[in-house]
C-alpha positions in Angstrom: 8.5 -14.1 10.1 9.0 -10.3 10.1 8.0 -10.0 6.6 4.4 -12.1 7.0 3.6 -10.4 10.3 4.0 -7.0 8.6 2.4 -8.0 4.9 -0.8 -9.2 7.2 -0.8 -5.8 9.0 -0.6 -3.9 5.9 -3.2 -5.9 4.0 -0.5 -6.9 1.6 2.4 -5.4 -0.1 2.5 -3.4 -3.7 6.1 -2.6 -3.9 9.4 -4.3 -2.9 10.4 -0.9 -1.4 7.7 -1.6 1.6 9.9 -4.0 2.7 12.8 -1.7 3.6 10.3 -0.5 6.5 10.4 -3.4 8.3 13.0 -3.4 11.0 16.8 -4.5 9.9 15.8 -5.0 6.6 18.1 -4.2 4.1 18.6 -4.1 0.2 21.2 -6.6 0.4 18.8 -8.8 2.2 15.8 -7.8 -0.4 18.2 -9.0 -3.2 18.9 -12.3 -1.7 15.2 -13.2 -1.5 13.6 -11.4 -4.4 13.4 -14.6 -6.2 10.3 -15.7 -3.6 9.1 -12.5 -3.5 5.7 -11.5 -5.7 3.4 -8.6 -6.0 -0.2 -9.3 -6.8 -2.3 -6.0 -6.5 -5.8 -8.6 -6.2 -4.9 -9.6 -3.3 -4.5 -6.7 -0.9 -6.8 -6.0 1.7 -8.3 -2.7 0.9 -10.5 -0.7 3.3 -13.8 1.0 2.1 -13.5 4.7 3.3 -17.0 5.6 2.8 -17.9 2.8 5.6 -15.2 2.4 7.8 -14.8 3.6 11.4 -11.6 5.6 13.0 -10.8 2.4 15.0 -11.4 0.4 11.4 -8.8 2.6 9.7 -6.3 3.5 12.6 -5.6 -0.5 12.5 -3.6 0.2 9.7 0.0 0.6 10.4 0.2 3.6 7.9 -3.1 5.4 9.5 -2.7 6.8 12.8 -5.6 8.0 14.8 -5.4 11.5 13.9 -5.6 10.8 10.1 -8.3 8.0 10.5 -10.5 10.3 12.5 -10.1 13.4 10.2 -11.1 10.9 7.2 -14.3 10.0 9.0 -15.1 13.6 10.4 -14.8 15.0 6.9 -16.9 12.0 5.6 -19.5 12.7 7.8 -19.8 16.9 7.3 -19.7 16.6 3.9 -21.1 13.2 2.5 -19.4 10.2 1.1 -15.9 10.4 -0.8 -16.1 10.1 -4.6 -13.0 9.5 -5.4 -10.2 8.2 -3.2 -8.1 11.3 -3.9 -11.1 13.6 -2.0 -9.1 12.6 1.3 -6.9 15.3 0.4 -9.7 17.7 1.4 -9.1 16.6 4.9 -5.8 18.9 4.5 -4.2 16.2 7.4 -3.2 13.8 4.0 -0.8 15.1 1.2 -0.1 14.0 -2.1 3.0 11.9 -1.1 1.1 10.1 1.7 -2.3 9.4 -0.5 0.3 7.4 -3.0 1.8 5.4 -0.1 -1.8 4.6 1.1 -3.8 4.4 -1.9 -3.7 0.6 -2.9 -5.0 -0.2 0.7 -8.2 2.1 0.0 -11.5 1.6 -1.8 -14.9 3.6 -2.3 
């Protein structure tokens, strides 16, 4: 139940490492269910950073209100994003966080 709830909040899993973010999930538990786990990049729900509001973005578990606000404010001040990596220009997002978040973003 926890896996499904977290998957639905995320918009899908892109890596089995994300399962470790679930409370009380361990490597051993993941190993015991790995035959039942599938990852399909096509099924991941993405958020369009050129259209999303602060509220839309902050609903994603990885995106705090401050990060969502920075993404939207930067877009309002500088125009639409041309590439997902342009959110690095907000200076609140680093490369490591971008890699974690990128599967959930679109233009």
